[in-house]
N, C-alpha and C positions, 0 to 999 in steps of 0.2 A: 587259550587259543594256540594251536600248534604252529610250529614254524612254517610249515608248508602252506597252511591256510593264511597266515599273516602275509607271506610272500605273495600269494595269489591276489589278495586284497590290495596290497600296495601296487602290484603290477597293473591291476584293473584301474586303479585310481590314476596312475601315470598315463595309461592309454586313453582314459577318458579326458584328461586334461589336454593331451596332444590332439585328440580328435575334435574336441570342442573348439580349441583355438584355431586349428586348421580350417574347420568349417566356417568360423567367423571371418578368417582372412579371405577365404574363397568367396564368401558372400559379400565382401566389401565393407563389412561392419567395422573391422579393425583396419584403420587407414595407416599411412606411413608414419604419422606422428605417434600413434599408439604403439606401432611396432618398434619405433626407436625407444619409447618408454619401456617396452618389454625387454629390449636389449639391455638397457640400463639396469633394470631389475635383475636380470639373469647374471650380468657381470658382477653386480654387487652381491648376489647370492654366492657365486663361486668364490669371490674374494673373502666374504665373511665366513663361509664354511671352512675355507682353507686356513684363515687366520685363527679361527676358533680351535682348530686342531693344535695350533702352537700355543695360543694364549689361554684358551679355556680348558682344554683337556690335558695339556702338558705343563701349564702354569708358567710359561715363559713370556714375559712382557716385551713384545716386539713392535717396533714402529717402522719397520723396513719393507712393508708389503708393497708400497708404491714403487719401490725400486725393482722388485721382481716383475711387477706389472709392466714397467717400462721396458724391461728386457724382452718380455714376450711380445709387446706391441711393436717394438722396432725390429725384432727378428722376423715377425710375420710381415711387417710392412716392406722391409727390404727384399725379402724373398718373393712376395707377391708382385712387387714392381718388376723384378727380373723374370718371374714365371707367372704371368697373369692368368692362371687357370685355377680350377678347384684343387688340383694336385699341388700346385704351388702354395695355395692357402693352407692345406693340410701339412705340407712339409714345413712351412713357416711356423705353424703351431707346434709341431714336434720339435723343431730346432730350438724354439723359444723355451719350451718346457725343459728340454735337456740342458740348455745353457743356464737357465735359472737354477735348476737342481744342482749343477756343478758349482755355481756361485754359492748356493746354500751350504754345500759341504765345506767349501773353502772358508767361508765366513763363519759358519756354525761351529766348526771345531775349536777355533780360538775364543770366540765371543760367548759361546753358551756355557762356559765355565763361570761367567758373570751372572749376577742375579738382580732382579728388581730394576731399579732406576738405571743402574749401570748398564744392564743389558739393553734397555730401551734406548739409551744414548748411543751405544755402539751400533745397534741396528739402524737407528736414524742416521748416523754418520755414513753407514754403508749405502743407504738409499740416496743420500745427497751426493756421494761420490759417483754413483751411477748416473744421476741426473746431470752433474757437471761434465762428466765425460761425454755424454750424449750431446751436450751443448757445444763441445769443442771439437768433436770428430768431424772430418770433412764428409765422410760417407753417410752420416746421419743428417746432413744439411744444417747442422747447428740449430740456432734459435728459430730459423725459418720453418723448420719442421718438414714433414713429408706428406704428400698426397697419395693416398692408397686406393686401390680398387676395392669395390664392395663385393663380398662373397657370402656374408652371413644372411641366412634366412631362418625361418622358424624351425625347419628340420634340424639344421646344425645347432641352433640355439638350444633346442630341447635335448638333443643327444648329449651335448657338452655339459649342460646344467644338471640334467638327471644323472648322467654318468659320474659327475663330480661328487654328488651327494651319495650315490650308491657306493662308489669306491672308497670314499673317506669313512662311511659308515662301516663297511666291511673291514677296513683297516683298524678301526676302533674296536671292533669285535674280535680281532685277532690277538695273538699273544703280544705283538708289538704295541697294539693299542692299549691293552691292559697294563703294559709296562709304562706307557705314557701317563696313564691315570695314577699309577702307583708313585711315579716321580712327582706328580703334582701334589698328591696328598702328603707324602713325607719322603723326601729324597734320601735321607739317611736310612730309614727303614727299608726303602726299596733297594738300596745298595746292600743291605745286610741279607737280603733274600736272593741275591744274585743278579739284580738288575743293574746293567751298566748305564748309569744316568747320562753321562756325556754322549754315549752312542745313541741312546734313546732320544734325547733332546735333539741331537743332530739329525736323526732320521725324520722326526716330526717336522723340523725346520726345513729339511730338504723337500719333503712331500708338499708342505705348505707353499714353498717357493715355486715348485713346478705348477701347481694349480693357480697360483697368483699370476704366473706367466701366461697360462691358458686364458685367464680373464683378459689380460692385456692384448693377446692376439685377437680375441673376439671383438674387443673394443676397436682395435685398429682396422679390422676388416669390415666394420660396419659404418663408422663415422667419417670415413674418407680422409680425415686429416688428424695428424698427431704432432705434438711438439713436446720437448722435455719439460716445460713448465706445467703441463697437465699432471705430471707425476711428482708433485711436490709434497711437502710435509702435510698439507691439509688433506691430501688424498689418503694418506695413512691414517690420519685422525678420523676421517669420515668412515673408513672401514672399521676402525676400532669402535666407533660409536654404534655401528650396527651390531657388532658382536656383543658389546656390553648391554645394549638395549634388549637384544633377543635372549640373552642369558649365557654367561660363561659356562660352557659345558653342555650346550644344547644345540644340535644341528638344526632341528626344526625351528627353534627359537630364532636362529640367524636368518632362516628363510622368511619367517613371518616378519621380522624386523626390517629386512631389506624391502619387502613388498610394501609394508606400512609407510616407511620413510619416503619411498618413491611416490606413493599415492599422495601423501601429505604435500610433498614438494610440488607435484603436478597440480594439485588443487589450489595451491597458493600462487601459481604463476600469474593470475590476473592482478595480483597485488604486489608488484615488484618493490614498492617503497618499504613495505613492512613485512615482506615475505620471510626474510631471515629472522626477524624478531619473532614472528608467529611460529616459525619452524623451531627456533630455540626454546620458545615457551612450551611447545608440545613436548620436547625432550625433557625439560625441567619437570613438568607435571608427571610424566611417565616415570621418571627416576625417583621422584618424591614418593609416589604411591607404590612403585614396584622397584625398589633399589636392587633387588636380585635379578632384574630383567623380567621380560614377559613370561618366560617359562622356567626361569631359574636353571636348575640342572636337569629338569624333566624333558622328555621327548614327547611331542604330540602324537597320540595314538588313539585308536578306537576305545581302548580301556580308559584312558585319561578323559576323553570326551564323555564317556558314559558316567564316570564318577562325578562329573560336573553338573549332571542333570539334577535339578532340585527334587528332593524326595526320594532319590534312588541311591541305595547303598550298594557299593561294589561288592561282588562276591569275594571269597577268600583268594581266588585265583586271578582277580581283576584289579589288584592294587596297582596304582600308578607307578611306573618304573622311575626310580630316582638313583642317580649315580652317587649320591652322598653316602659314605660308609656309615654303618650303624655303630653307635658308641657302646662302651661296655655296659652302661646302665640299661640300654635297650635289650641287650642280650643276656644279662645276668638273671632277670626273673625267669626267663624261659629255662635256663640251665638249672636253676634251683628247683623249679617245679618238676622238671624231668627227674632230678635226683631224688626228690621226695616220692615220686611215683614208683621209682625203681626200689626204693627202701621199703615202701608199703607192700610191694609184691614179695 
């Protein structure tokens, strides 16, 4: 499938999703409760996709995404309170993303030299510092929180969510994205071929922080009320659960996992006593049978769906795309066979 044809199909799918949901909203089928659930799903998609860039594609274990979400939420809330218009909402989103990106650079440069658990502790500490500062600043109203005007509708929700996925996908397909994957696979080998690992990790961390702030701005402009305790340690864990469940290194996996967990949580609302038990049980079962996540490192595509149809063998050009590098054993037989053919000639 050519790149242009694939792009047109993806564009048609996005337009179809937008048109169907817009029609259901205009027809009154999607009520306010379902719209709030949709906002939660889209916020989780933006958070999971941006964290997957840092954790799944760059291999950096970060637990600070709730902090960046808090920066975006409070920036949007404070500006929309002062300028209660759509332009104030957009300005708040922009300021929140820029401020979070700046914090990402300042925090990323010293901490991203750490690895594994040490990096997770450092980013968790950064998120807690942001939360405590918001608790103590006068202009944030401390623990009492802020009441914000609502500006989010389906149009803005679709633009921001689809835009996030497209932008991060294009980033991963660029030279910088390939550098991120190289750092994840083998940092020493990546350095040997000219990839500056610290610069690459800081760039991924900064981009992820900006989109995390975007999710926070959408949250603040929809749910009327925010307070610092909303952006605690458990928020970062919930985002990480979505990323791991969908598959480290799969954008579409993060999208599917965010939708699945939101639907499961909504269906369990009538059972408040055992809701978290059943929710946790679903996660345990999924991770037992799919420890690599729902999609692993694959991306959902028409080729992949076709290969899953029983009795249908994919053509040579329809192999499912996998970001896992091939090992020497997989490439050796082909090389030897080619050498034998050349010798026979």
